[in-house]
ZALO-662299 format. One line per 5 residues: number of its first residue (from 1); their letters; for each residue x, y, z of N, C-alpha, C, O. Coordinates in steps of 0.1 Angstrom, whole numbers, plus 5000, padded with zeros to 4 digits. Example, Ala and Ser with C-alpha at 12.3 -4.5 7.8 and 13.67 -1.06 7.14 Angstrom:
1 = as = 5132 4943 5078 5123 4955 5078 5132 4967 5078 5142 4967 5085; 5128 4978 5071 5137 4989 5071 5129 5000 5079 5134 5011 5080
***
This chain:
1 = mpwrk = 1263 8556 5875 1272 8565 5883 1268 8563 5898 1257 8564 5902; 1278 8561 5907 1275 8560 5921 1268 8573 5926 1271 8584 5922; 1260 8571 5936 1251 8582 5940 1259 8594 5946 1255 8605 5944; 1270 8591 5953 1278 8602 5958 1284 8611 5948 1286 8623 5950; 1286 8606 5936 1292 8614 5925 1282 8624 5919 1286 8633 5912
6 = llkdd = 1269 8622 5923 1259 8631 5918 1257 8643 5927 1250 8653 5924; 1264 8643 5938 1263 8654 5948 1273 8665 5945 1284 8662 5941; 1269 8677 5948 1279 8689 5946 1289 8689 5957 1300 8695 5955; 1285 8684 5969 1295 8683 5980 1289 8672 5989 1278 8666 5986; 1297 8669 5999 1293 8657 6008 1285 8662 6020 1290 8669 6028
11 = pvpwl = 1272 8659 6021 1264 8663 6032 1265 8654 6044 1259 8657 6055; 1272 8642 6043 1271 8632 6053 1277 8637 6067 1271 8634 6077; 1289 8644 6067 1293 8650 6080 1283 8658 6087 1282 8658 6099; 1275 8666 6079 1265 8674 6085 1254 8666 6091 1248 8668 6102; 1250 8655 6084 1240 8646 6088 1244 8638 6100 1236 8633 6108
16 = lersd = 1257 8636 6102 1262 8629 6114 1265 8637 6126 1270 8632 6136; 1261 8650 6126 1263 8658 6137 1256 8652 6150 1245 8648 6149; 1263 8652 6161 1258 8646 6173 1247 8654 6179 1239 8650 6187; 1245 8667 6174 1235 8675 6180 1221 8671 6175 1211 8676 6180; 1220 8662 6165 1207 8658 6160 1208 8642 6159 1210 8636 6149
21 = pavra = 1206 8636 6171 1209 8622 6172 1200 8613 6163 1204 8602 6159; 1187 8617 6161 1178 8609 6153 1183 8608 6138 1183 8598 6132; 1187 8620 6133 1192 8621 6120 1205 8613 6119 1208 8606 6109; 1213 8614 6129 1226 8607 6129 1224 8592 6129 1231 8585 6121; 1215 8587 6137 1213 8573 6138 1208 8567 6124 1213 8557 6120
26 = mtlrv = 1199 8574 6118 1193 8570 6106 1204 8571 6094 1204 8562 6085; 1212 8581 6095 1223 8582 6085 1232 8570 6086 1236 8564 6076; 1236 8567 6098 1245 8555 6100 1239 8543 6095 1246 8535 6088; 1226 8541 6098 1219 8528 6094 1216 8528 6079 1219 8518 6072; 1211 8539 6073 1206 8538 6060 1216 8542 6049 1218 8535 6039
31 = llgrn = 1223 8553 6052 1233 8558 6042 1246 8550 6043 1252 8547 6033; 1251 8548 6055 1264 8541 6057 1263 8526 6059 1273 8520 6060; 1251 8521 6060 1249 8507 6060 1254 8500 6073 1257 8488 6073; 1254 8507 6084 1258 8500 6096 1247 8491 6101 1235 8494 6100; 1252 8479 6107 1242 8470 6112 1239 8472 6127 1247 8480 6133
36 = qrdpe = 1230 8465 6133 1226 8467 6146 1236 8463 6156 1236 8467 6168; 1247 8456 6152 1258 8452 6161 1269 8463 6162 1278 8462 6170; 1268 8473 6153 1278 8483 6152 1277 8492 6165 1266 8498 6167; 1288 8493 6172 1287 8501 6185 1283 8516 6183 1277 8522 6191; 1288 8522 6172 1285 8536 6169 1270 8538 6166 1264 8547 6171
41 = lreaq = 1264 8528 6159 1250 8529 6156 1242 8527 6169 1232 8534 6171; 1246 8517 6177 1239 8514 6189 1239 8526 6198 1229 8529 6205; 1250 8533 6199 1251 8545 6208 1242 8556 6202 1236 8563 6210; 1243 8558 6189 1235 8568 6183 1220 8566 6185 1212 8575 6187; 1216 8553 6183 1202 8550 6185 1197 8552 6199 1186 8556 6201
46 = qramn = 1205 8548 6208 1202 8551 6222 1200 8566 6225 1191 8570 6232; 1209 8574 6220 1208 8588 6222 1196 8594 6215 1189 8602 6220; 1193 8588 6203 1181 8593 6196 1168 8590 6204 1159 8598 6204; 1167 8579 6211 1156 8575 6219 1154 8584 6231 1143 8585 6236; 1165 8590 6235 1165 8598 6247 1166 8613 6245 1169 8621 6254
51 = appis = 1164 8617 6233 1165 8631 6229 1154 8635 6220 1148 8626 6214; 1150 8648 6220 1140 8652 6210 1144 8650 6196 1156 8650 6193; 1135 8647 6187 1120 8647 6189 1114 8635 6195 1103 8635 6199; 1121 8624 6194 1115 8611 6199 1112 8611 6213 1101 8607 6217; 1121 8616 6222 1118 8616 6236 1106 8624 6240 1099 8621 6249
56 = tilhr = 1105 8636 6233 1093 8645 6235 1080 8638 6233 1071 8639 6242; 1079 8630 6223 1067 8623 6220 1065 8611 6230 1054 8610 6235; 1075 8604 6233 1074 8592 6242 1071 8597 6256 1064 8590 6263; 1076 8608 6260 1073 8613 6273 1059 8617 6275 1054 8617 6286; 1052 8620 6264 1038 8623 6265 1028 8611 6264 1016 8613 6265
61 = qrptg = 1034 8600 6262 1026 8588 6261 1020 8584 6274 1026 8585 6285; 1007 8580 6274 1000 8576 6286 1003 8561 6289 1007 8554 6280; 1001 8557 6301 1003 8543 6305 0996 8533 6296 1000 8521 6294; 0984 8537 6291 0976 8528 6282 0983 8525 6269 0979 8516 6262; 0992 8534 6265 0998 8533 6252 0994 8544 6243 1000 8545 6232
66 = gwagp = 0984 8552 6247 0979 8562 6238 0985 8576 6242 0994 8577 6250; 0979 8586 6236 0984 8600 6239 0971 8608 6243 0960 8603 6242; 0974 8621 6246 0963 8630 6250 0953 8631 6239 0956 8630 6227; 0940 8633 6243 0930 8635 6233 0919 8625 6235 0921 8614 6241; 0907 8627 6229 0895 8618 6231 0896 8605 6223 0889 8596 6226
71 = dlwrp = 0905 8605 6213 0905 8593 6205 0918 8593 6197 0927 8601 6200; 0919 8583 6188 0932 8582 6180 0935 8594 6171 0946 8597 6168; 0924 8601 6167 0925 8611 6157 0928 8625 6162 0935 8633 6156; 0922 8628 6173 0922 8642 6179 0930 8643 6192 0930 8633 6199; 0937 8654 6194 0938 8666 6185 0948 8663 6173 0957 8655 6174
76 = kyesa = 0945 8669 6162 0953 8667 6150 0967 8670 6152 0971 8680 6158; 0976 8660 6147 0990 8661 6148 0996 8658 6162 1008 8659 6163; 0988 8655 6172 0993 8653 6185 0988 8640 6191 0995 8634 6200; 0977 8635 6187 0971 8623 6193 0978 8610 6189 0988 8611 6182; 0972 8599 6192 0979 8586 6191 0983 8583 6176 0994 8579 6173
81 = hwsnl = 0974 8585 6167 0977 8582 6153 0989 8590 6148 0998 8584 6142; 0988 8603 6150 0999 8612 6145 1012 8609 6153 1023 8610 6147; 1011 8606 6166 1024 8604 6173 1031 8591 6168 1043 8591 6167; 1023 8581 6166 1029 8568 6160 1035 8571 6147 1046 8566 6144; 1028 8579 6138 1033 8582 6125 1047 8589 6126 1056 8586 6119
86 = llvey = 1047 8599 6135 1060 8607 6137 1071 8598 6142 1082 8599 6137; 1068 8590 6152 1079 8581 6157 1085 8573 6147 1097 8571 6146; 1077 8567 6138 1083 8559 6127 1091 8567 6118 1102 8563 6113; 1086 8579 6114 1094 8588 6105 1107 8592 6111 1117 8594 6104; 1108 8593 6125 1120 8598 6131 1129 8586 6134 1140 8588 6140
91 = gvdpg = 1125 8574 6130 1134 8562 6131 1134 8556 6145 1145 8552 6150; 1123 8557 6152 1122 8551 6166 1126 8536 6165 1124 8529 6155; 1131 8531 6176 1134 8517 6178 1121 8509 6178 1114 8511 6188; 1118 8501 6168 1105 8495 6168 1103 8484 6178 1092 8480 6181; 1114 8480 6184 1113 8470 6195 1111 8475 6209 1110 8468 6218
96 = dprvr = 1112 8488 6210 1110 8495 6223 1096 8491 6228 1086 8492 6221; 1095 8487 6241 1082 8484 6246 1071 8495 6245 1060 8491 6243; 1075 8507 6246 1066 8518 6244 1060 8519 6230 1048 8522 6228; 1068 8516 6220 1064 8516 6207 1054 8504 6204 1044 8506 6197; 1058 8493 6209 1049 8481 6207 1036 8483 6215 1025 8479 6210
101 = raarh = 1036 8489 6227 1024 8492 6234 1015 8502 6227 1003 8501 6227; 1021 8512 6220 1014 8521 6212 1007 8515 6201 0995 8518 6198; 1013 8505 6194 1007 8498 6183 0995 8490 6188 0985 8489 6182; 0997 8483 6199 0986 8475 6205 0974 8484 6209 0963 8480 6207; 0977 8496 6214 0967 8505 6218 0958 8508 6206 0946 8509 6207
106 = vleql = 0964 8511 6194 0957 8514 6182 0948 8503 6178 0936 8505 6175; 0954 8491 6178 0946 8479 6174 0934 8477 6184 0923 8473 6179; 0936 8479 6197 0926 8477 6206 0915 8488 6204 0903 8485 6205; 0919 8500 6201 0909 8511 6199 0901 8508 6186 0889 8511 6186; 0907 8503 6176 0899 8500 6164 0889 8489 6166 0879 8489 6159
111 = gqpdm = 0890 8481 6177 0880 8471 6180 0869 8476 6188 0859 8469 6191; 0869 8489 6193 0859 8495 6201 0847 8500 6192 0849 8502 6180; 0835 8502 6197 0824 8506 6189 0826 8519 6181 0822 8519 6169; 0834 8528 6186 0836 8541 6179 0849 8540 6171 0853 8549 6164; 0856 8528 6171 0868 8526 6163 0879 8536 6166 0885 8541 6157
116 = ggmrw = 0880 8540 6179 0890 8550 6183 0887 8563 6177 0897 8571 6174; 0875 8567 6175 0871 8580 6169 0873 8580 6154 0872 8591 6148; 0876 8569 6147 0878 8569 6133 0867 8562 6125 0868 8558 6114; 0855 8560 6132 0844 8555 6125 0840 8563 6113 0834 8558 6103; 0842 8576 6114 0839 8585 6103 0846 8581 6090 0842 8584 6079
121 = vfnkd = 0858 8574 6092 0865 8569 6080 0859 8555 6076 0856 8553 6065; 0858 8547 6086 0854 8533 6083 0840 8531 6080 0836 8520 6074; 0831 8540 6083 0817 8540 6079 0815 8541 6064 0805 8536 6059; 0825 8547 6057 0824 8548 6043 0831 8536 6037 0840 8530 6043; 0827 8531 6025 0832 8519 6020 0845 8521 6012 0851 8511 6008
126 = hgaac = 0850 8533 6011 0863 8536 6005 0868 8550 6009 0860 8558 6014; 0880 8553 6005 0886 8566 6008 0894 8567 6020 0894 8558 6028; 0901 8578 6021 0910 8582 6032 0921 8572 6034 0926 8569 6045; 0926 8566 6022 0938 8558 6023 0950 8565 6028 0960 8559 6033; 0950 8579 6027 0961 8587 6033 0962 8585 6048 0972 8588 6054
131 = ltgsl = 0951 8581 6054 0951 8578 6069 0954 8563 6072 0963 8560 6080; 0946 8555 6065 0947 8541 6068 0961 8535 6064 0965 8525 6070; 0966 8540 6053 0979 8535 6049 0990 8537 6059 0998 8529 6062; 0990 8549 6065 1000 8552 6075 0998 8544 6088 1007 8539 6094; 0985 8541 6091 0982 8533 6102 0988 8519 6100 0994 8513 6110
136 = vryva = 0986 8513 6089 0991 8500 6086 1006 8500 6087 1012 8490 6092; 1013 8511 6083 1027 8511 6083 1033 8511 6097 1041 8503 6100; 1028 8520 6106 1034 8520 6119 1030 8508 6127 1038 8504 6136; 1018 8503 6126 1015 8490 6133 1024 8479 6128 1029 8471 6136; 1026 8478 6115 1034 8467 6110 1049 8468 6114 1055 8458 6118
141 = lagyg = 1054 8480 6114 1068 8482 6118 1070 8480 6133 1082 8477 6137; 1060 8481 6141 1061 8478 6155 1060 8463 6158 1061 8459 6169; 1059 8455 6147 1059 8441 6149 1045 8434 6149 1044 8422 6152; 1035 8441 6144 1021 8436 6145 1015 8435 6130 1003 8436 6129; 1024 8433 6121 1019 8432 6107 1011 8420 6104 1003 8420 6094
146 = ndarl = 1013 8409 6112 1005 8397 6110 0993 8396 6120 0987 8386 6120; 0991 8406 6128 0980 8406 6137 0967 8406 6130 0964 8414 6121; 0958 8397 6134 0945 8395 6128 0937 8408 6129 0928 8411 6120; 0939 8416 6139 0932 8429 6141 0935 8439 6130 0928 8449 6128; 0947 8437 6124 0951 8447 6113 0946 8443 6100 0945 8451 6091
151 = epvvq = 0942 8430 6098 0938 8425 6085 0926 8433 6079 0927 8435 6067; 0916 8437 6087 0905 8445 6080 0910 8458 6075 0905 8463 6064; 0920 8464 6081 0925 8477 6075 0933 8474 6063 0932 8482 6053; 0941 8463 6063 0948 8459 6050 0938 8456 6039 0940 8461 6028; 0928 8449 6042 0918 8446 6032 0910 8458 6027 0906 8459 6015
156 = rlvrd = 0909 8468 6036 0903 8481 6031 0912 8487 6021 0907 8492 6011; 0925 8487 6023 0934 8493 6014 0934 8486 6000 0934 8492 5990; 0933 8473 6001 0932 8464 5989 0920 8468 5981 0920 8470 5969; 0908 8469 5989 0896 8472 5982 0896 8487 5977 0890 8489 5966; 0902 8496 5984 0903 8510 5979 0909 8510 5966 0905 8518 5957
161 = sknfd = 0920 8502 5964 0927 8503 5951 0919 8494 5940 0917 8499 5929; 0916 8482 5944 0910 8473 5934 0896 8477 5929 0894 8476 5917; 0888 8482 5938 0874 8486 5934 0872 8501 5931 0863 8504 5924; 0881 8509 5937 0878 8524 5936 0890 8532 5931 0889 8544 5929; 0901 8525 5928 0913 8532 5923 0918 8543 5932 0922 8554 5927
166 = aacwi = 0916 8540 5945 0920 8550 5955 0913 8563 5954 0918 8574 5958; 0901 8563 5949 0892 8575 5949 0888 8578 5963 0887 8570 5972; 0886 8591 5965 0883 8596 5979 0873 8608 5978 0874 8616 5969; 0864 8608 5987 0854 8619 5988 0861 8632 5990 0856 8643 5986; 0872 8632 5997 0880 8645 5999 0886 8650 5986 0888 8662 5985
171 = ngelp = 0888 8641 5977 0893 8645 5964 0883 8645 5953 0886 8642 5941; 0870 8648 5957 0859 8648 5947 0857 8635 5940 0852 8634 5929; 0859 8624 5948 0857 8610 5943 0866 8607 5931 0862 8598 5922; 0877 8613 5930 0887 8610 5920 0899 8602 5926 0901 8604 5938; 0906 8594 5918 0917 8587 5923 0927 8597 5929 0930 8608 5923
176 = cawgy = 0932 8594 5941 0940 8604 5949 0954 8600 5950 0958 8589 5954; 0963 8608 5946 0977 8605 5946 0982 8605 5961 0991 8596 5964; 0977 8613 5969 0981 8613 5984 0977 8599 5989 0984 8593 5996; 0965 8595 5986 0960 8582 5991 0968 8571 5985 0971 8561 5993; 0971 8571 5972 0979 8560 5967 0993 8559 5972 0998 8548 5975
181 = arliw = 0999 8571 5974 1012 8571 5980 1012 8565 5994 1021 8557 5997; 1003 8569 6002 1002 8563 6016 0998 8549 6016 1002 8541 6025; 0989 8545 6006 0985 8531 6005 0997 8522 6003 0998 8512 6010; 1005 8525 5993 1017 8516 5991 1027 8518 6002 1035 8508 6005; 1028 8529 6008 1037 8532 6019 1033 8522 6031 1042 8517 6037
186 = glaal = 1020 8520 6033 1016 8511 6043 1018 8496 6040 1024 8489 6047; 1013 8492 6028 1014 8478 6024 1028 8473 6022 1031 8462 6025; 1037 8482 6018 1051 8478 6016 1058 8475 6030 1068 8469 6030; 1052 8480 6041 1058 8477 6054 1054 8464 6060 1059 8460 6070; 1044 8457 6054 1039 8444 6059 1050 8434 6058 1058 8434 6049
191 = peaar = 1051 8425 6068 1061 8414 6068 1058 8405 6056 1047 8404 6051; 1067 8397 6052 1066 8388 6040 1054 8379 6041 1047 8377 6031; 1051 8374 6053 1040 8365 6055 1027 8371 6052 1017 8365 6049; 1026 8384 6054 1013 8392 6052 1012 8398 6038 1002 8403 6035; 1023 8397 6031 1023 8403 6017 1018 8392 6007 1026 8386 6000
196 = trevq = 1005 8390 6008 0999 8380 5999 1000 8384 5984 1004 8395 5981; 0996 8375 5976 0997 8378 5961 0988 8390 5958 0991 8398 5950; 0976 8390 5965 0967 8402 5963 0973 8415 5967 0972 8425 5960; 0980 8415 5979 0987 8427 5984 0998 8431 5974 0999 8443 5971; 1005 8421 5969 1016 8424 5959 1010 8430 5946 1016 8439 5940
201 = rilrr = 0999 8425 5942 0992 8430 5930 0988 8445 5932 0989 8453 5923; 0983 8448 5944 0979 8461 5947 0991 8471 5948 0990 8482 5944; 1002 8466 5953 1014 8474 5953 1018 8478 5939 1021 8489 5936; 1018 8468 5930 1021 8471 5916 1011 8480 5910 1015 8489 5902; 0998 8479 5913 0988 8488 5908 0990 8502 5913 0989 8511 5905
206 = gvefl = 0994 8504 5926 0997 8517 5931 1009 8523 5925 1009 8535 5921; 1019 8515 5923 1031 8520 5916 1028 8525 5902 1032 8535 5897; 1020 8517 5895 1016 8520 5881 1008 8533 5881 1011 8541 5872; 0999 8535 5890 0992 8548 5890 1001 8560 5892 1001 8569 5885; 1010 8559 5902 1018 8570 5905 1028 8573 5894 1031 8585 5892
211 = lsyrv = 1033 8563 5887 1042 8565 5876 1036 8568 5863 1043 8570 5853; 1023 8567 5862 1016 8570 5850 1014 8585 5848 1010 8590 5837; 1019 8593 5858 1019 8607 5857 1034 8612 5859 1042 8604 5864; 1037 8624 5856 1050 8629 5859 1050 8633 5874 1044 8643 5878; 1057 8625 5882 1057 8627 5897 1061 8642 5900 1054 8648 5909
216 = ergny = 1071 8647 5894 1076 8660 5898 1066 8671 5894 1067 8682 5900; 1057 8669 5885 1047 8679 5882 1035 8679 5891 1029 8689 5893; 1031 8667 5896 1020 8666 5905 1007 8668 5899 0997 8671 5906; 1005 8666 5886 0993 8668 5879 0984 8656 5880 0979 8651 5869; 0981 8651 5892 0973 8640 5894 0958 8644 5894 0955 8656 5896
221 = ptdte = 0949 8635 5893 0935 8639 5893 0931 8646 5906 0934 8642 5917; 0924 8657 5904 0918 8665 5916 0907 8673 5911 0906 8677 5899; 0898 8676 5920 0887 8685 5917 0890 8700 5920 0882 8708 5919; 0903 8702 5925 0907 8716 5928 0920 8719 5920 0920 8717 5908; 0930 8724 5927 0943 8726 5920 0953 8717 5927 0951 8714 5939
226 = psylw = 0964 8714 5920 0975 8706 5927 0979 8714 5940 0981 8726 5939; 0982 8707 5950 0986 8713 5963 0999 8721 5961 1008 8716 5954; 1000 8732 5968 1013 8740 5969 1024 8731 5975 1036 8734 5972; 1021 8721 5982 1031 8713 5989 1039 8704 5979 1050 8700 5981; 1033 8702 5967 1038 8691 5958 1053 8693 5955 1060 8683 5955
231 = rqlsf = 1057 8704 5952 1071 8707 5948 1079 8714 5958 1090 8720 5955; 1075 8714 5971 1081 8722 5981 1092 8714 5989 1101 8721 5995; 1091 8701 5990 1100 8693 5999 1098 8696 6014 1105 8705 6019; 1089 8689 6020 1085 8691 6034 1087 8679 6042 1087 8668 6037; 1090 8681 6055 1091 8671 6065 1088 8676 6079 1093 8687 6082
236 = plfyq = 1080 8669 6086 1072 8657 6082 1059 8661 6076 1054 8672 6077; 1054 8652 6068 1040 8653 6063 1032 8642 6070 1037 8632 6075; 1019 8644 6071 1010 8636 6079 1001 8627 6070 1002 8615 6070; 0992 8633 6063 0984 8626 6053 0987 8631 6039 0982 8626 6029; 0994 8642 6039 0998 8648 6026 1009 8640 6019 1015 8631 6025
241 = adalf = 1012 8644 6007 1023 8639 6000 1029 8650 5991 1022 8659 5987; 1042 8649 5988 1049 8657 5978 1057 8648 5969 1057 8636 5971; 1064 8654 5960 1072 8646 5950 1082 8637 5958 1084 8626 5954; 1089 8643 5968 1098 8634 5975 1092 8623 5982 1097 8612 5982; 1080 8625 5989 1073 8614 5995 1069 8604 5986 1070 8592 5989
246 = vlral = 1064 8607 5974 1061 8597 5964 1073 8589 5960 1072 8577 5959; 1084 8595 5958 1096 8588 5956 1100 8578 5967 1104 8567 5965; 1098 8583 5979 1100 8574 5991 1091 8562 5991 1095 8551 5994; 1078 8565 5987 1068 8554 5987 1072 8544 5975 1071 8532 5977; 1076 8549 5964 1080 8540 5953 1092 8532 5957 1093 8520 5954
251 = daaga = 1101 8538 5964 1113 8531 5969 1109 8520 5979 1114 8509 5978; 1100 8523 5988 1095 8513 5997 1089 8501 5990 1090 8490 5994; 1083 8504 5979 1076 8493 5971 1086 8486 5961 1082 8478 5954; 1098 8490 5962 1108 8484 5953 1108 8488 5939 1112 8481 5930; 1103 8500 5936 1101 8505 5922 1110 8517 5919 1107 8524 5909
256 = idddr = 1119 8521 5927 1127 8533 5925 1136 8532 5913 1140 8542 5907; 1138 8520 5908 1146 8518 5896 1138 8518 5883 1144 8516 5872; 1125 8520 5884 1117 8522 5872 1121 8534 5864 1123 8545 5870; 1123 8532 5851 1127 8544 5843 1118 8556 5844 1123 8567 5842; 1106 8554 5847 1096 8565 5847 1098 8574 5860 1093 8585 5861
261 = aqpai = 1106 8569 5869 1109 8577 5881 1121 8586 5879 1123 8595 5886; 1128 8584 5868 1140 8592 5865 1138 8607 5864 1146 8614 5869; 1127 8611 5857 1125 8626 5856 1124 8632 5870 1129 8643 5873; 1117 8625 5879 1115 8631 5893 1128 8630 5900 1130 8640 5908; 1136 8620 5898 1149 8620 5905 1158 8631 5900 1165 8637 5907
266 = gwlla = 1157 8633 5887 1165 8644 5881 1160 8658 5886 1169 8666 5889; 1147 8659 5888 1142 8672 5894 1147 8673 5908 1151 8684 5912; 1147 8662 5916 1152 8663 5929 1167 8666 5930 1171 8675 5938; 1175 8660 5921 1189 8663 5921 1191 8678 5918 1200 8684 5924; 1183 8684 5910 1185 8698 5906 1182 8708 5918 1185 8719 5917
271 = rqdsr = 1175 8702 5928 1172 8711 5939 1183 8712 5950 1181 8720 5959; 1193 8704 5949 1204 8705 5959 1211 8718 5958 1212 8724 5947; 1217 8722 5969 1225 8735 5968 1240 8731 5966 1244 8720 5964; 1249 8741 5967 1263 8739 5964 1270 8730 5975 1281 8726 5972; 1263 8728 5986 1269 8720 5997 1264 8706 5996 1267 8698 6005
276 = grwgg = 1256 8702 5986 1250 8689 5985 1239 8687 5995 1237 8676 5999; 1232 8698 5998 1221 8697 6008 1208 8702 6001 1208 8708 5991; 1197 8698 6007 1184 8702 6002 1177 8711 6013 1178 8708 6025; 1171 8721 6009 1163 8729 6018 1149 8723 6020 1142 8720 6010; 1146 8722 6033 1133 8716 6036 1124 8725 6043 1128 8735 6049
281 = hapya = 1111 8722 6043 1101 8730 6050 1093 8721 6060 1092 8709 6058; 1088 8727 6070 1080 8720 6080 1067 8728 6082 1065 8736 6091; 1058 8726 6072 1046 8734 6072 1036 8733 6084 1028 8742 6086; 1038 8722 6092 1029 8720 6103 1036 8721 6116 1032 8716 6126; 1048 8728 6116 1056 8728 6128 1049 8734 6140 1051 8730 6152
286 = armps = 1041 8744 6138 1034 8751 6149 1025 8742 6157 1021 8745 6168; 1021 8731 6150 1011 8722 6157 1017 8709 6161 1010 8700 6165; 1030 8708 6160 1037 8695 6163 1043 8696 6178 1046 8707 6183; 1044 8684 6184 1049 8684 6198 1064 8687 6199 1068 8691 6210; 1071 8685 6188 1086 8688 6189 1091 8692 6175 1086 8687 6165
291 = kvnps = 1099 8702 6175 1104 8708 6163 1116 8700 6158 1124 8694 6165; 1118 8700 6144 1129 8693 6138 1136 8702 6128 1130 8713 6125; 1147 8698 6123 1154 8706 6112 1149 8699 6099 1155 8689 6095; 1139 8704 6092 1134 8698 6080 1145 8696 6069 1144 8687 6062; 1154 8705 6068 1164 8704 6058 1173 8692 6060 1177 8685 6050
296 = kwvtl = 1176 8689 6072 1184 8677 6074 1177 8664 6070 1182 8655 6064; 1164 8664 6074 1156 8652 6071 1154 8651 6056 1155 8640 6051; 1151 8662 6050 1149 8661 6035 1162 8657 6028 1161 8649 6019; 1173 8662 6033 1186 8658 6027 1188 8643 6029 1193 8637 6020; 1186 8638 6041 1188 8624 6044 1179 8616 6034 1183 8606 6029
301 = qacti = 1166 8620 6033 1157 8612 6024 1161 8613 6009 1160 8603 6002; 1165 8625 6005 1170 8626 5991 1182 8617 5988 1183 8611 5978; 1191 8617 5998 1203 8609 5996 1200 8594 5996 1206 8586 5989; 1190 8591 6004 1185 8577 6005 1179 8572 5991 1182 8562 5986; 1171 8581 5985 1166 8578 5972 1177 8577 5962 1177 8567 5954
306 = lkhaf = 1187 8586 5962 1198 8585 5953 1206 8572 5955 1210 8566 5945; 1209 8568 5967 1216 8556 5970 1209 8544 5964 1215 8535 5958; 1196 8543 5967 1188 8532 5962 1187 8532 5947 1185 8521 5941; 1186 8543 5941 1184 8544 5926 1197 8542 5919 1197 8536 5908; 1209 8546 5924 1221 8545 5917 1232 8536 5923 1241 8532 5916
311 = geaa = 1230 8533 5936 1240 8524 5942 1253 8530 5946 1255 8542 5943; 1261 8522 5952 1274 8526 5957 1284 8524 5946 1281 8518 5936; 1297 8529 5948 1308 8526 5939 1311 8511 5938 1309 8504 5949; 1314 8506 5927 1317 8492 5926 1330 8488 5934 1334 8477 5934
***
């Protein structure tokens, strides 16, 4: 069945509202399939780059390519790592010089003795794939996926999965679903030349782990309780994951058509309202540089999952 037939109503006009240019641009590109030569998409993308939330983040960028704070990591949700993550989530133009400069800044900082304030991660031989996976993704999407300076981070993700099954000290040294979701989220963004056979094997391994549990239930290994976020549908998330984010990661890895994803997709479908929209939450809005409408973004992402899982009308 075509994906639009699964909706109770059409949310696309809402997503195309000019008052939210970043959502509009991504809707044109992802849901409606417009290419970069399309004048409507080009105009929307230009407006998105010059309006919040993207413009708010870019206006805070320093000439060096970084953001305020002593390192890549701090202050949480505002410094360079988090700003790069948000820009990619908001659909920033990856070819913009500011975006490329930001990725270079991260690579340069990782080469410093304190590794941009992230030595507390890299001093350990595994763990925190929820951070390193996102780093690989935004650097790769900015055009530096083949950069030799990124390769040690890619190899760390490979080792995290191959040798430790994405176990993390933050998760009681148990395999971590947040880590595995971000791990494949990052590796799936690498250009074809950087997606070696080993990387491809790790992608399949990560997909297998995530789908060996019921995604919508979130009962992955943990030494505490499953996070309240898991079934909430939130945007944006930073190192966390929920059922929707796992579906997005599976989609990025080319596995959204796996039959084991169907219960989670069915659960997602059941969460839409009578208007064909999904209610979203922004649990970290108070600490973010710019506010967004999480329901629009969650709806856009849910529709993207449905489109890729079910396709268009023949």
